C-alpha positions in Angstrom: 13.5 0.3 -22.5 13.8 -3.3 -21.2 11.0 -5.7 -19.5 11.6 -6.2 -15.6 10.8 -10.0 -15.4 11.3 -12.6 -12.9 15.2 -12.5 -12.3 15.5 -8.8 -13.1 17.9 -7.2 -10.6 17.5 -3.1 -10.4 20.5 -0.9 -9.1 20.7 -0.4 -5.6 23.0 0.1 -2.6 23.3 -3.5 -1.1 25.2 -4.6 2.2 25.4 -7.5 4.0 24.2 -7.3 7.6 24.3 -9.1 11.1 21.4 -8.4 13.6 22.3 -9.2 17.3 19.7 -10.4 19.7 19.1 -9.9 23.1 20.1 -13.7 23.7 23.6 -13.2 22.1 22.8 -14.6 18.8 24.0 -13.2 15.3 21.4 -13.2 12.6 22.6 -12.9 8.8 20.8 -10.4 6.5 21.0 -7.9 3.9 19.8 -4.3 3.5 19.1 -2.7 -0.1 18.7 0.9 -0.2 18.3 3.3 -3.2 21.4 3.7 -5.4 23.6 6.9 -4.9 22.9 7.4 -1.1 19.2 8.9 -2.0 17.3 8.7 1.1 14.7 5.9 1.4 11.0 7.1 1.6 10.2 4.1 3.5 11.6 0.9 5.1 10.3 -2.9 4.7 11.7 -4.7 7.6 10.5 -8.3 6.1 10.0 -11.3 8.1 9.9 -14.5 6.0 7.8 -17.8 5.6 8.3 -20.9 7.9 11.7 -22.2 7.9 11.0 -25.8 8.4 8.9 -25.5 5.0 11.4 -23.6 3.1 10.9 -20.1 4.3 14.1 -18.1 4.2 15.1 -14.3 3.6 15.2 -15.1 -0.4 11.8 -16.2 -0.7 10.9 -15.2 -4.1 8.5 -12.1 -3.2 11.1 -10.5 -0.7 13.9 -11.4 -3.2 12.0 -9.4 -5.9 10.9 -6.8 -3.4 14.9 -6.1 -2.6 16.0 -6.5 -6.3 13.2 -3.8 -7.5 11.7 -1.6 -4.8 15.0 0.6 -4.1 15.1 1.6 -7.7 11.3 1.8 -8.8 9.9 3.4 -5.3 12.9 4.7 -3.4 12.0 2.1 -0.5 14.8 0.3 1.8 14.3 -3.4 1.9 15.7 -5.1 5.0 15.8 -9.0 4.7 17.3 -11.7 7.3 17.2 -15.0 8.3 15.5 -15.9 11.5 17.5 -17.9 14.0 18.7 -21.3 12.7 17.8 -20.4 9.0 20.0 -20.9 6.0 20.1 -19.0 2.7 23.2 -18.2 0.2 23.9 -15.3 2.6 24.7 -17.9 5.4 23.2 -19.2 8.6 21.7 -17.3 11.5 22.8 -18.9 14.9 20.3 -20.6 17.0 17.6 -23.1 16.3 13.9 -22.6 15.0 12.1 -22.1 18.0 8.3 -22.7 17.1 7.7 -18.5 16.9 8.5 -18.2 20.6 12.4 -17.4 20.6 12.0 -15.6 17.4 10.6 -12.6 19.3 13.9 -11.5 19.8 14.6 -11.8 16.1 11.9 -9.4 15.4 13.0 -6.8 18.1 16.7 -7.2 16.8 15.4 -6.4 13.3 13.2 -3.2 14.5 16.2 -2.0 16.6 18.7 -2.1 13.8 16.5 -0.4 11.5 15.9 2.3 14.1 19.8 2.5 15.0 20.7 2.7 11.4 18.3 5.8 11.0 16.1 4.1 8.4 12.9 6.0 8.0 9.2 5.3 8.3 9.8 1.4 9.2 7.1 -0.7 8.2 6.9 -4.7 9.0 6.0 -7.2 6.1 5.2 -10.5 7.3 4.5 -13.6 4.8 2.9 -16.8 6.2 4.9 -17.6 9.4 6.2 -14.0 9.2 2.7 -12.8 9.8 2.6 -14.6 13.0 5.7 -12.9 14.2 4.2 -9.5 13.2 1.2 -9.9 15.1 2.5 -11.2 18.1 5.8 -9.2 18.5 5.6 -6.2 15.9 3.5 -3.6 18.2 6.6 -1.6 18.5 6.4 2.5 18.8 9.4 2.4 16.0 6.8 0.7 13.6 4.5 2.5 11.6 2.1 -0.2 10.6 2.4 -3.7 8.8 1.3 -5.5 5.6 0.5 -9.3 6.1 0.9 -11.7 3.0 -1.1 -14.8 3.4 -1.7 -14.7 7.0 -2.6 -18.6 8.4 -3.4 -17.3 11.9 -2.0 -20.4 13.3 0.1 -19.2 16.1 -1.5 -15.7 16.6 -4.1 -15.6 18.8 -7.3 -12.9 19.4 -5.2 -11.6 22.1 -2.6 -10.6 19.7 -5.1 -9.2 17.4 -6.5 -7.1 20.2 -3.1 -6.1 20.9 -3.0 -4.6 17.3 -6.3 -3.1 17.7 -5.1 -1.1 20.8 -1.9 -0.2 19.0 -3.9 1.8 16.6 -1.3 1.4 13.6 -2.4 0.5 10.0 -2.7 -3.3 9.1 -3.0 -4.0 5.4 -4.0 -7.9 4.7 -3.6 -9.4 1.6 -5.2 -12.9 1.0 -4.9 -15.1 -1.8 -8.2 -16.2 -3.0 -7.0 -19.9 -2.9 -5.0 -19.9 0.0 -4.5 -23.2 1.6 -5.0 -21.6 5.2 -6.9 -18.7 5.3 -9.2 -17.4 2.4 -10.6 -13.8 2.1 -14.0 -14.5 3.6 -12.9 -15.9 7.0 -10.0 -13.4 7.0 -12.4 -10.7 7.0 -14.3 -12.2 9.8 -11.0 -13.3 12.1 -9.5 -9.5 11.4 -12.8 -7.8 12.0 -11.6 -7.1 15.9 -8.9 -5.0 14.5 -10.7 -1.7 13.5 -7.8 -0.3 11.6 -7.3 -3.6 9.7 -8.1 -3.7 5.9 -8.5 -7.0 4.2 -7.8 -7.3 0.7 -8.6 -10.5 -1.4 -6.5 -11.3 -4.3 -8.5 -13.4 -7.2 -6.7 -16.1 -8.4 -3.7 -16.2 -6.2 -2.3 -18.9 -3.9 -0.4 -18.8 -0.5 2.9 -18.5 -2.2 2.1 -16.1 -4.7 3.9 -17.8 -7.5 3.6 -16.1 -10.6 4.8 -12.7 -12.0 1.1 -11.2 -11.9 0.8 -11.7 -8.1 4.4 -11.0 -7.3 3.5 -7.2 -8.9 0.2 -7.2 -7.1 2.0 -7.7 -3.8 4.6 -5.1 -4.6 2.0 -2.6 -5.9 0.1 -2.8 -2.7 3.1 -2.6 -0.4 4.4 0.5 -2.3 0.6 2.2 -2.0 0.6 1.6 1.7 3.9 2.4 2.7 4.8 5.3 0.2 1.4 6.4 -1.1 3.3 9.3 -3.2 4.6 6.8 -5.5 2.4 6.1 -8.4 1.2 2.8 -8.8 1.2 0.2 -10.7 5.0 0.0 -10.7 6.6 0.4 -14.1 6.9 -3.0 -15.9 9.6 -1.5 -18.3 13.1 0.0 -17.2 16.1 2.0 -18.5 18.7 -0.8 -19.5 21.5 1.2 -17.7 19.4 0.4 -14.2 19.6 -3.3 -14.8 22.6 -4.8 -13.1 22.1 -8.5 -13.7 
């Protein structure tokens, strides 16, 4: 057996994808599925942190999710750059629109997952991505959402009330030392959503730096979207499953 470390990439069927928005932009992304054509148990549609502060589809928690979860949990992971955002995959058309025009990006990603017959679709938002999730994620094609480090800057009480009415599950992971919203305040703010569960993560910070905290996040996501998969996830694997 070999240890799964920060840069470990496990086998998956990976393909570059393009999303097409209702205002005729092309967004670049990647879809990682379980290897060998195995059907995924669930699908993560990821929404990255603020692009004006370094957020993109390769933000480390999402990159590690795509590198590991197709093999460890039979999940599909869809990552993409919102409008105007660049990564090694390329640059999505358009410009950053302060979370307003990005509504069309969210809908394009959900529609892609739906039309590709990706099952059991969950939104996973991180920081700015949580704002997009709360504002635009109440789509009947979505099973629920997981929020990482929500700042609640752009999302309003009206958006929270819309999620309450939506009725789908909402798991919120809040770092103990978050720069914007810490667990006690998060519990107070999200109390207006009856189905929301706020989980404080001791010792963690907004960016989830450190393998310990990445594993905490990935375990929580898997337990939420595919509870039949045992967690915590393995920390070692067969060397034959490692591709880099």
